Structure formats: structure tokens, C-alpha cells
N, C-alpha and C positions, 0 to 999 in steps of 0.2 A: 129803540136805539140800536144802531148797527154794532155788531160784536167787535169789529175792527175799524172803528171810526178814525179817520185821519187826524193826527195830532198837528197843531199849528207849529210851523217851523219858520224861524226868522234867520236873518244873516248871522245873528249871534250864535245860533245853534249850528249853522253850516260851516262857519269859518273860525279859525283862530287868527285874530287880527294882530297878534304879537308873536309870530312864530319864532322858535329858537334858531340859533345860527347854524345848527347842524343840517346837513342836506337830508331831505326826507321826502317820501312820496306824498304828493298832494301840495307841495310848495307851489306858490304862484308868483312868478317873476314878471316884472315889467321890462320892456325894451329888449326883447329877444328878436334877433333878425329873422325874417321869414325866408331868407336865402333865395328870394326870387320866385317862390312857388305860390305866393299870394300877392294881391295888388298893394298891400300895405308893406312898407319897408320894415317896420318893427311891429311886433305883436306882443300881447301878454302870453306867457307860456306856463303850462301846468305840468309839473314833474310826474311821470308815470314809471320811472325806474323803481324796481322793488326796494322797499324800505330797508330790508335786511342787507342787501348788497351795498346800499349807501352807508348804513351804520357800521358795517364791517370793512369799509374801504375796499370793496371788491369790484367797484364800478369806476373805471377810468373815464367813462363818459356818462352823461345824463341825458335822457330822452324826455322831451317836453312836447305837449300837444298845443298847437295854437288855439287861443281863445279869442273869438270875434264877437263884438256886439251884434245883436240881432239885425240892426239895420245894415251892418257890413255883410253879414251872411246872406241877406236877401238880395244883395247886389253882387254876390260872388258866383264863381263858376259852379259851385256845389249846388246852387239853387236853380241852375239853368234848365234842367229838364222840367221841373215844376212850373217855372215861368213860361216855358214853351207850351206846355199843356194848357195852361190857363189862357194864354194868348190865342192859341188855335181854337179853343172853345168859344171865345168871344168873337173871333173872326167868323166862325161857322154860324153862330147865332145871329150875326149881322149880315149874313148872306154872302160873305166873301171867302168862305173856307175853300172853295174850289178854285179861286183865283190866286190865292196867296199861299205859299208853303214855306216851311222852315227846314233847315238841314237837320238830320237826325242826331240824337244823342247829345254829346257835349261839343259838337261842331258848331262854331259860332258863325252867324251870318256876317257878311261884310258890311262896312259902313254904307256903301253904295246901295246894297240890297235893302237895308233898313230905311234909308232915305226914300227910296222908291216905294217901299211898302207904306210908309207914313203918308206919302203924297197921295197914293191911291185911296187909303182909308179916309183921309181928310177930304178928298174930292167927293167920295161917296157920301160923306156926312153933309155935304152942301146940297145934295139932291132933295128936292121938295117932296117927292113921293115916298120917302123912307119912313117906315113905321116907327113909332115911338120906341118899341122894344129893340128893333134893329139899331136905331140911333144910339140908344143907351149902350148896347153891346160894343158898337164901334168906338164910342167915346172911351169906354174902358180899354179897348184894344190900343188906343193911342198911348195910354199910360203904360201899357205893356211893352209897346215898341220903344218908348223912351227909356224904360228900365232895361230893356234888352240892349240898347245902345250903351248904357252905363256899364252893364256887365261885360260887354264885349271890348270895351276900352279900359277896363280896370278902374273906372271912376267910382269911388266909394263916398257916398254922401248920405245924409240923413233923410233925403227926399225919398229914398227907396221904400221906406215903410209906408208912406202915404200912397205911393204909386202902386205897390202891391195890393194895398187895401182897396184902392179904386178899381184895379184890374179884377180882383177876385170877388169883390163885394164884401160888405161888413160881416155877414154870417160865415162865409167860407174862410175869410181871413181870421176871424175869431177862432174857428175850428182849427185852423193851421197852427196858430199860436198856442192853443190849448194842448195840441198834440206835442209841440216842441217842448213845452214846460213839463209835460208828463213823460217825456222821453219815449213817445209812441209814434213819432213822425218818421224817423229814419234810424237804422241800426248804428250808423256811423256818426251820430251827433249826441252830445250830452249837454243838457241845460245846466247853466250855472247862474244862480240869482245874483242880483246886485248886492254888494256888501254894505250898501247904504252909508258909506263913509264919504267925507268930502273928497271931491275929485282929485285934489292935490296929492293925497296919499292913498287913494283907493286902489285896490288891486283889481277888483271887478266893478268898475264905475257904473255900469248899466247891465241889464239882463243880457246874457251872452250864451254862446254855445262853444264847447270844445270840439274840435274837428279831429276825428280819429284817423282820417286818411292822410293827414299832413304832418306826421311827427318830424321833429327836428332833433338832432343829437349834437351836443356841445361838450367840450372837455370839462370834466369835473373841476380841474385845476382853475379854469377860467371863472367858474361861478364861486369857487372858494375865495379866489383873490378879489372878486367883485365885492365881497362882504368885508374884506380886510383892507380895502384901499379907499382913500379919499377921492372925491370927484375930480379934484385938480391934478391928481396923480395917475388917473386912469389911462391917459395916452401912453405913458411910460410902460404900464403893464401890457397894453396891446402890443407895443413894439417888442417887449421882452418875449411874449408868447408867439408872435407871428412866425418866427423861423420853424418852430415845432408844429404849430397849428395855424396854417394859412387862413383858416376860417376866422381867426381872431380879428382880422382886418375889418370884418363886417360889424364888429362890436364898437362902433364909433360912440355909442352911448353906453354908459356903465349900467348893467342890469341891477335891479333892486328887488330883493325878496319882499313881497307885500303882505301875503296871506298864506294860510295853510288850510286846505280843505280837511275837515275833521274825519277821522277814520271811518265812522259809520256811514258817511256819505261817499267817501273815496272808494270804499270796497265795492259799492255798486258800480261806480264809474269804471273801475279796473276790470270788473267782471264783464261789463258790456264791451269795453275796449278789446280785451283778449278774445272775446267771442267773435268779433268781426273778422279776425285773422285766423282763427282756429277752424272756421267753417270750411269743410271740403267743397261744398257746393255741388250743383249739378246743372246741366243745360236746361233751359226753360223749354216747355212744349211750344210748338208753333201755334199761331192763332187757329189754323185749320184743325190741328189735333185737339186743341181745347174745345172748339165748337163741336167736334165729333163726340168727344167724351161727354160733354154736356147733354147732347141729344140722346146718347145711349143711356144716360141716367134719368131721362124724362124731361129735361129742360128744353126751352125753345132753342132752335138751331140758329 
């Protein structure tokens, strides 16, 4: 028996489904505006403002992290580099790597470029002399091009999960999801399991990730009033707040507190969140330098 065997954890362990009315770190709110930095107009928000500041009324603003369902993340700009790598790998395996290229980093290809790319891949698929392996790779590449088009236009659909799975293959996709669940995929993501409640009142209706690089800040007063105001009176509250907080106009929907992440899980999230921004970092070595160091240590050049 392993000395530190993992204990089973359910949503009942992870969340408090009836959180108190006081503002607290770990609160999960629905209908938080994304302020145009994500393709979704409204997102779920996770409070990361220190609990002591909220309890002692020392925070006039509250910072929340957007929480996206996995399918939304897979069609977001955050996933773009991984999507490009997988697509380029399939194009290369299909014999078209030297013919087609994608812009680097987070630069999105144009709609015209994607249309031309898909036409070339589709045309190649129709060739009779194509090997079965190359044909399979190019068929996967078509899914990648379709998903890339969705990402570049901000189209968020549930189709993204199946398209990524087809692009990457079952094993690679399973490995990706496993890393996401274990928080081993990226430093700037944190996995949140579904709360397993009915969708009508769920806070995290499906398995999701919190995005560390997209924090939004809203007035504490606004969220306080959201809890003390009836739905039919919310428009009046927005009108009252707008002169002081122009951002209030974005809150056409009344936010609702749905859940609270329990402290033993929230502490890990906060540690990882602060670590992303406290790293000083250093420039990466160039490919040539890495190759030279590898050779000097006895590796293949």
C-alpha cells in the first residue's frame, strides 16, 4: 500500500453549496462580465481577493478569475499554441508540413488563409496515391483547421472537445485532460470539478478551469448590492452605481453567488495563482544554444 494514497474527493468535499452572504475568498459568482477580454460576454467568476481584507472591509474592489468549461477553454485563445503545435504535427505527418505554415505565437491566421489551407488539405486527401497513415493525419488536420477557425472568430461551441480529440488522437487527448485535472498542464490554469448540481442552480455546471491571466476587478459595493436586491429591481441599482462606477453598465444581469471553494482547496489555487505573477523569470536559451549545451553534455546534436 502506498504511504500517501490519494483520498477520494467529491464535489461535496470541494465546495460549500450554501455559502454565507459575507464576501469571502473562494466565492463563485455567476454572470460576471468578461469586459471584452474573452469571447463569452458573461462568465463564472472566482473571488481571489484575500479573505482578511474582505472580512475587515479593507477592499473596495473584488478581484475574480474567469472560470471556463473545458470545451470553452479548448476553443479559446489560451489554447491556441497547443492547437497550432498539434495541427502542424499532423500536417507534417501528412506530407504537407513544408507547404503550409501558421503564424507564430498567439497571432491568429486570417479567415482567408484558413480557407485556402483547408482547400489544399482536402484536395490532397482526394489523391489516390496517398498512404493510409498520411490520409489519417490530414483528416485529423481538417479538424484542427476547423477548430482554429472557431478560435479565431471567437465561436465557442461544444464541438471543440470532439475536434481536439480527433486532431490529437485518443491517447494524446486523454493525456492532455489528465494533466489539466492534475494541474500539471500549465502554470496559469487551475482545474475546478463540476459541482454535480442541477444546471439551474449550479455554480460550476461542468468540469472547468480558472484562468489566472484574465482577472477582472469589480466594486465590492456592486456585489454587496447584488445579494441584497431583487431581480426586478436590479436595473435601478445599475443606474444608481453607474455615475460612480461606469463598469456597472456591463452588469445587465444580476450576479449571483453560487458556491464557495473550501479553504483546503482554495489555498492551493491561491498559491499557484500568486506564483504565476511573482516569478521574475529569465530569457529562454536559443535553439542553437540548447543544441550546443546538449552536445557538450554528451547528447545528440
